[in-house]
C-alpha positions in Angstrom: 89.1 138.2 87.6 91.8 135.7 86.7 93.8 133.6 89.1 97.2 132.4 88.1 99.0 129.7 89.9 101.5 126.9 89.4 100.4 123.4 89.9 102.4 121.2 92.2 102.1 118.3 94.6 102.2 118.8 98.3 101.2 122.4 97.6 101.8 125.5 99.7 99.6 128.5 99.2 100.4 132.2 99.2 97.4 134.5 98.6 98.5 138.2 98.5 96.2 140.5 100.2 94.4 137.8 102.2 94.9 135.9 105.3 96.2 132.4 105.0 93.2 130.0 105.2 93.1 127.9 108.4 94.3 124.3 108.2 91.5 121.9 107.5 91.1 118.3 108.6 92.9 117.4 105.4 96.1 118.9 106.7 96.2 117.2 110.1 98.2 114.0 110.5 95.9 111.0 110.5 96.6 107.4 111.4 97.1 104.9 108.6 94.0 102.9 109.4 90.4 103.7 108.5 88.5 102.4 111.5 85.0 103.1 110.3 85.6 102.1 106.7 84.2 105.6 105.8 85.0 108.2 103.3 88.5 109.3 104.4 90.2 106.9 102.0 92.7 109.2 100.2 96.2 108.1 99.4 97.4 111.7 98.9 100.0 113.8 100.6 98.2 113.9 103.9 100.4 115.8 106.3 102.2 118.4 104.0 99.4 119.9 102.0 98.0 123.3 103.0 94.3 123.7 102.4 93.4 125.2 99.0 89.8 125.6 100.0 90.1 129.4 100.3 91.7 129.6 96.8 89.0 127.3 95.4 86.3 129.5 96.8 87.8 132.6 95.2 88.1 130.9 91.8 84.6 129.5 92.1 83.2 133.0 92.5 85.0 134.3 89.4 82.7 135.6 86.7 84.7 133.5 84.2 83.2 130.4 85.8 79.6 131.7 85.6 78.8 129.6 82.4 80.0 126.5 84.3 77.8 127.3 87.3 74.8 127.8 85.0 75.4 124.4 83.3 75.7 122.3 86.5 72.3 120.8 86.1 73.1 119.5 82.6 73.7 115.7 82.1 76.2 116.3 79.3 78.6 119.1 78.7 82.1 119.9 77.4 84.2 122.5 79.3 87.0 124.0 77.3 89.5 125.5 79.7 93.2 125.6 80.5 94.5 122.4 82.1 95.6 124.3 85.2 91.9 125.1 85.9 90.8 121.5 86.1 91.1 120.9 89.9 89.0 124.0 90.4 86.4 122.9 87.8 86.2 119.5 89.4 85.8 121.0 92.8 83.0 123.2 91.4 81.2 120.2 89.9 81.6 118.2 93.1 79.5 120.9 94.9 76.5 119.7 93.0 76.9 115.9 92.7 79.4 113.1 93.5 82.0 112.5 90.8 83.9 109.8 89.2 86.9 111.6 87.5 88.7 109.8 84.8 92.3 110.6 83.7 94.5 108.8 81.2 97.3 107.7 83.6 98.0 106.8 87.2 100.3 109.7 87.5 97.6 112.1 86.5 95.3 110.4 89.1 97.8 111.1 91.9 98.5 114.7 90.9 94.8 115.6 90.5 93.8 113.8 93.8 96.6 115.6 95.7 95.3 119.0 94.5 91.7 118.1 95.1 92.3 116.9 98.7 93.1 120.4 99.9 90.0 121.9 98.2 87.2 119.4 99.1 87.8 118.7 102.8 89.6 115.5 101.9 86.5 113.9 100.4 88.7 112.5 97.6 89.7 108.9 97.0 92.2 107.4 94.5 91.0 104.2 92.9 94.2 102.5 91.7 94.6 100.2 88.7 95.9 96.7 88.6 99.5 96.5 87.6 98.9 93.2 85.6 97.2 92.4 82.3 94.4 90.0 81.7 95.6 86.4 81.1 99.0 87.2 82.8 100.2 84.7 85.3 100.6 87.4 87.9 98.3 88.9 90.5 97.9 92.5 91.5 99.8 93.6 94.6 98.0 93.3 97.9 98.2 97.0 98.6 96.6 97.8 95.3 93.8 95.4 96.0 93.3 96.7 99.5 93.0 100.4 98.3 90.5 99.4 95.6 88.4 97.4 98.0 88.5 100.1 100.6 87.0 102.6 98.1 84.4 100.1 96.8 83.3 99.1 100.3 82.8 102.8 101.1 80.8 103.2 97.9 78.4 100.3 98.5 78.0 101.0 102.2 76.7 104.5 101.5 79.9 106.3 102.7 81.3 107.1 99.3 83.8 109.9 99.0 82.5 113.0 97.1 85.2 112.5 94.4 86.7 109.2 93.2 89.6 109.7 90.8 90.6 106.7 88.5 92.7 106.1 85.5 91.5 104.8 82.2 92.8 101.4 83.1 90.5 101.2 86.1 87.5 102.3 84.2 87.7 99.8 81.3 88.5 96.8 83.4 85.4 94.9 84.7 85.1 94.3 88.4 83.3 91.5 90.3 80.3 93.1 92.1 80.9 90.6 94.9 84.3 92.1 95.7 82.6 95.4 96.4 80.0 93.9 98.8 82.6 91.9 100.8 82.6 93.3 104.4 86.1 94.0 105.8 87.2 92.7 109.2 87.1 95.3 111.9 89.2 94.8 115.1 88.9 97.2 118.1 90.6 97.3 121.4 88.4 95.9 124.1 86.2 94.0 121.7 85.4 90.3 122.0 87.0 88.3 119.2 88.1 84.7 119.1 91.7 84.7 117.7 90.8 81.5 115.7 87.9 83.4 114.0 90.3 86.3 113.1 92.8 83.9 111.6 90.1 82.1 109.7 88.8 85.4 108.3 92.3 86.5 107.3 92.9 83.1 105.5 89.6 83.7 103.6 90.9 87.1 102.7 94.0 85.5 101.2 96.5 86.7 103.8 99.6 84.5 103.9 100.7 82.7 107.0 104.4 83.4 107.7 106.8 83.0 110.6 107.4 86.7 110.6 105.4 89.5 109.0 107.3 91.4 106.3 104.9 92.5 103.5 101.4 93.6 103.2 99.1 90.6 103.3 101.3 88.7 105.8 100.1 87.3 109.1 102.0 85.5 111.9 100.9 84.0 115.2 102.8 83.6 118.5 100.7 82.3 121.3 98.1 85.0 122.1 99.6 87.5 119.7 98.6 87.9 116.0 100.9 90.0 113.8 99.2 91.2 110.6 100.2 93.7 107.9 96.9 95.2 106.6 96.8 95.8 102.8 96.0 99.5 103.4 98.5 100.2 106.2 101.9 101.9 106.4 103.0 99.6 109.2 102.1 96.1 110.4 100.0 95.7 113.6 100.5 93.5 116.6 97.1 92.4 118.1 97.4 91.0 121.6 94.6 88.9 123.0 93.6 88.2 126.6 91.5 85.1 126.0 88.8 86.2 123.5 89.2 89.9 124.2 91.4 92.2 122.1 93.8 93.7 124.8 96.0 95.8 122.7 96.7 96.9 119.1 100.1 98.4 118.3 102.1 99.3 115.2 105.5 97.8 114.9 108.5 98.0 112.7 109.2 95.4 110.0 112.9 95.9 110.3 113.3 94.9 114.0 109.8 93.7 114.8 109.6 96.1 117.8 106.6 98.3 118.6 106.8 101.8 117.3 106.7 104.8 119.8 103.2 106.2 120.0 102.1 103.3 117.9 99.0 102.4 119.9 95.9 101.9 117.8 92.3 101.9 119.0 90.8 100.0 116.0 91.7 98.9 112.5 90.0 97.7 109.4 91.4 94.7 107.4 90.6 94.4 103.7 91.2 91.4 101.5 94.4 90.8 99.5 92.6 89.6 96.4 89.4 90.6 94.6 88.7 87.0 93.8 88.1 85.2 97.1 87.9 81.4 97.2 84.6 80.9 99.1 82.7 77.6 98.9 80.8 78.6 95.7 83.9 79.6 93.9 85.7 76.5 94.9 82.8 74.3 93.8 82.7 76.1 90.4 86.5 75.6 90.0 86.1 71.9 90.7 83.5 71.6 88.0 85.6 73.5 85.4 88.7 71.5 86.2 86.9 68.3 85.4 85.7 69.8 82.1 89.1 71.0 80.9 91.5 68.2 81.6 92.7 68.6 78.0 94.3 71.9 79.0 96.9 71.0 81.7 97.8 74.6 82.6 94.2 75.6 83.1 93.3 72.3 84.9 96.2 72.6 87.3 95.2 76.2 88.2 91.5 75.2 88.7 92.5 72.3 90.8 94.5 74.6 93.1 91.6 77.0 93.4 89.2 74.1 94.1 91.4 73.2 97.1 91.3 76.8 98.3 94.9 77.6 97.4 95.3 81.0 95.7 97.5 81.1 92.6 99.0 84.0 90.7 97.0 84.9 87.7 93.7 83.4 89.0 92.0 86.7 88.5 91.7 86.0 84.8 89.1 83.4 85.7 86.9 85.7 87.7 84.1 86.0 85.1 83.6 82.2 84.9 84.1 81.5 88.6 81.9 84.2 90.2 78.1 84.2 89.5 76.6 87.3 88.0 77.9 89.7 85.4 81.1 91.7 85.8 80.5 95.4 86.3 82.4 98.5 85.2 83.4 101.1 87.8 80.7 103.7 86.8 78.0 101.2 87.4 79.1 100.6 90.9 79.1 104.3 91.9 76.2 105.8 93.9 73.1 106.9 92.1 73.5 110.4 90.8 77.2 110.2 90.3 78.6 112.3 87.4 81.4 111.0 85.2 84.0 113.7 84.4 86.6 112.7 81.8 89.8 114.8 81.6 91.2 114.9 78.0 88.9 112.3 76.5 91.1 111.7 73.5 94.0 110.8 75.7 91.8 108.5 77.8 90.5 106.8 74.6 94.0 106.3 73.2 95.2 104.9 76.6 92.3 102.4 76.7 93.0 101.3 73.1 96.7 100.9 73.9 95.8 98.7 76.9 93.6 96.4 74.8 96.3 96.1 72.2 98.9 95.3 74.9 96.6 92.6 76.3 96.3 91.0 72.9 100.0 91.1 72.1 100.8 89.7 75.5 98.5 86.8 74.9 100.0 86.0 71.5 103.6 86.3 72.9 102.7 84.0 75.8 101.4 81.3 73.6 104.5 81.5 71.4 106.7 81.2 74.5 104.7 78.2 75.7 105.5 76.3 72.5 109.2 76.7 73.5 108.7 75.5 77.1 107.6 78.7 78.8 104.5 79.1 81.0 101.2 79.2 79.0 98.9 82.1 79.7 95.6 81.8 81.6 93.5 81.2 78.5 91.5 78.5 76.8 89.7 78.1 73.4 87.0 76.1 75.1 86.3 78.6 78.0 85.2 82.2 77.3 87.4 84.4 79.5 86.6 87.6 77.7 84.4 88.8 80.5 87.5 89.6 82.6 89.2 91.5 79.7 89.3 95.2 79.0 86.3 96.9 77.5 86.6 99.7 75.0 86.2 103.2 76.1 83.3 103.6 73.7 81.6 100.7 75.5 82.0 102.4 78.8 80.4 105.6 77.5 77.6 103.7 75.8 76.8 101.9 79.1 76.7 105.2 80.9 74.4 106.7 78.3 72.1 103.7 78.6 72.0 104.0 82.4 71.4 107.8 82.3 74.8 108.5 84.0 75.7 112.2 83.4 78.9 112.6 81.3 81.0 115.7 81.4 84.3 116.3 79.6 87.2 118.7 80.4 89.2 119.6 77.3 91.8 122.2 76.2 90.8 125.5 74.7 90.0 125.1 71.0 89.2 121.4 71.2 86.8 120.3 68.4 83.6 119.0 69.9 81.0 116.7 68.3 77.3 117.7 68.4 76.4 114.7 70.6 78.8 115.7 73.3 76.3 118.2 74.7 76.5 121.8 75.8 79.9 123.5 75.1 81.2 125.8 77.8 84.2 128.0 77.1 86.1 129.4 80.1 88.5 132.2 79.2 91.8 131.1 80.6 95.5 130.8 79.8 98.1 128.5 81.1 100.1 130.2 84.0 103.8 130.5 84.0 105.6 127.5 85.4 109.3 128.4 86.0 111.8 125.7 86.8 114.0 127.8 89.0 116.0 129.8 86.5 116.3 133.5 87.4 115.0 134.7 84.0 112.0 132.5 84.2 111.2 133.7 87.8 111.6 137.3 86.8 109.3 136.9 83.8 106.7 135.2 86.0 106.7 138.1 88.6 106.5 140.7 85.8 103.4 139.0 84.5 101.8 138.7 87.9 102.5 142.3 88.7 100.8 143.4 85.5 97.9 141.2 86.4 97.6 142.7 89.9 98.1 146.3 88.7 95.2 145.7 86.3 92.9 144.9 89.2 93.3 141.1 89.2 94.4 138.8 92.0 97.2 136.2 91.9 98.1 133.1 93.8 101.3 131.1 93.6 101.1 127.4 94.5 104.4 125.5 94.7 105.5 122.2 96.2 107.3 122.4 99.5 107.8 121.0 103.0 108.0 122.8 106.3 
């Protein structure tokens, strides 16, 4: 049996000769917050995707996938199959063990996560990458940090999603283990909570005090009301206190600051705006380093600010020297038994190499600009900041091999495989037609599908759509 389909985001499913599968929890509208900090941490198209679980089950039972099913207990394997089969292969692998799926780009992360969300009961999380380079005097956006920490918190608390999808950039960039262990702030209607304690916690989480909330990471106070824009939320929240009790939590509009209809919220979870938080230990270490590096005015000024508890853009480059303990790669933070699945390993390897080169070129260009009056990068010849820089993809794989982390690869048909890559599984498949709306292309697609069905096969068409 072969199943042909067209990949698309926000998919709709038509399965000839079978009833439409019932909507799963993945298709129901959900509030933006994640009250329990659990596994429902997707950033996919949540309200428009029809469940693909029925189609995934049909493909999984196909005789063509029998070699994959037989190899599920292997620690290393290479599956050669059409790219369009990858979501189904990943779903099949996830039935046996939790997965960290690695793609080359963020766009591929989004597309794959969208497709998987409808197949795996929404047990899928995207782990976004920083938008900044090491040594750059910019910090990642608050929403990026919030989404990353939400996934990491779920992982370390034992509530990891079944599948985490990440781009090469996220996998080769070291992470502070302390960031994953930091507990978020949970606020529930009716709970006892001193407003001063909430504000102190938000300040520690690097939320910015403003007169009026406008962006993620902002917080404002008016009497017994605290307005806060969570890093993982679509709308800001208005938390109203009655003494030390949370009386009400409501979503409101940034544009007019008015409460939204049906915006009442029972509870919410607030994640930090930065992965490097200025606690007492970090501030003390920054003070020591500032005294040691007075000869570097740029570095000393940055360290002085951090010692005073004032966050500065670009401070993340100092994470490896400010936070005790070694930085960790994402695979090392995943739950025990997690299997790494790399899609198009050559593309991922090239992307990782390009990132490392871009980081080096940026550093050289920044020092050149500094000689002409521009801002110097966050760097020092007397302070080793390499711990915060990108690793090579080979180093990531070597670390996984040393720790015994299973390593699978999904590659195109005919891809040349090295002996050390493990068992090679070939799945007979061909790329399906993907018409772009032209009548001739549509006619050719249906001609091909009719021939398939007439030969005893089954066909499914998956296209993007709303309504």
